[in-house]
C-alpha positions as CSV (number, residue, x, y, z in Angstrom):
1,M,4.2,10.5,29.8
2,G,4.4,9.0,33.2
3,S,5.9,6.1,35.0
4,R,5.0,2.9,36.7
5,R,5.3,2.8,40.5
6,R,5.0,-0.8,41.7
7,D,1.8,-2.0,40.2
8,R,0.1,1.2,39.1
9,W,0.6,4.0,36.6
10,V,1.7,7.4,37.9
11,P,1.4,10.5,35.7
12,D,4.2,12.9,35.4
13,E,4.6,15.3,38.3
14,A,4.3,18.9,37.3
15,V,5.7,22.1,38.7
16,S,2.9,24.1,40.2
17,L,2.6,27.9,40.4
18,P,3.3,29.4,43.8
19,R,0.3,30.7,45.7
20,E,1.5,34.3,45.2
21,A,1.3,33.9,41.4
22,R,-2.2,32.5,41.2
23,G,-4.1,35.7,41.8
24,G,-7.5,35.6,43.4
25,P,-10.2,34.9,44.3
26,V,-10.2,31.2,43.6
27,V,-13.5,29.7,42.4
28,D,-14.5,26.1,41.8
29,V,-15.2,25.0,38.2
30,A,-18.4,23.0,38.5
31,P,-18.7,20.6,36.7
32,P,-15.0,20.2,35.9
33,A,-14.3,21.4,32.4
34,P,-12.4,19.3,29.9
35,V,-9.2,21.1,28.8
36,R,-5.8,20.7,27.1
37,A,-3.1,22.3,29.1
38,W,0.7,22.8,29.0
39,I,2.6,21.6,32.0
40,R,6.3,21.6,32.9
41,T,7.4,18.3,34.5
42,R,9.9,18.1,37.4
43,A,12.3,16.7,34.8
44,G,12.1,20.0,33.0
45,L,10.0,18.7,30.0
46,D,7.1,20.8,28.6
47,R,4.1,18.6,27.8
48,R,0.6,19.2,26.6
49,I,-2.0,17.0,28.3
50,E,-5.7,16.4,28.4
51,A,-7.0,17.3,31.8
52,R,-10.0,18.7,33.8
53,A,-10.1,22.3,35.1
54,I,-11.4,22.1,38.7
55,A,-10.7,25.6,40.0
56,A,-9.6,29.0,38.6
57,S,-8.5,32.4,39.6
58,S,-7.9,35.6,37.6
59,D,-4.4,34.4,36.5
60,A,-4.3,30.6,36.9
61,V,-6.2,27.3,36.6
62,L,-6.0,24.3,38.8
63,I,-6.0,21.2,36.5
64,E,-6.4,17.6,37.3
65,W,-5.4,14.6,35.2
66,G,-5.1,10.9,35.6
67,S,-7.7,8.9,37.4
68,G,-8.3,7.2,40.8
69,Q,-5.2,6.9,43.0
70,A,-3.0,8.1,40.1
71,A,-4.8,11.4,39.7
72,T,-2.7,14.5,40.2
73,A,-3.4,18.3,40.1
74,T,-1.3,21.4,39.6
75,W,-1.8,25.1,39.1
76,V,-0.8,26.5,35.6
77,W,-1.1,29.9,34.0
78,R,-4.5,30.6,32.5
79,A,-2.9,31.2,29.1
80,A,-1.6,27.6,29.1
81,V,-5.1,26.2,29.2
82,K,-7.6,25.7,26.3
83,R,-11.1,24.3,26.6
84,R,-11.5,20.9,24.9
85,V,-14.7,20.4,22.9
86,E,-16.3,17.1,23.7
87,V,-17.5,15.6,20.4
88,T,-20.3,13.1,20.5
89,V,-20.8,10.8,17.6
90,T,-24.4,9.8,16.7
91,P,-25.1,6.8,14.5
């Protein structure tokens, strides 16, 4: 889930794929796409999170979650990411 560090919330740190595993070329995702992705934390826990895809290659996606100073990013396998559909409610 995350932890508190002093007076702010810090999201879980995730293990990122090494550069050699990411494939190429890397392209920016503009605007960032809302996604749900599986990450593995440094504590060895697998967790599905809501994030934003900010870059992608043929094999991997760079996702970002959290906000402000607590935002963090990591590379995950492309198969671990599913696009989230933003649903708007109209009155």
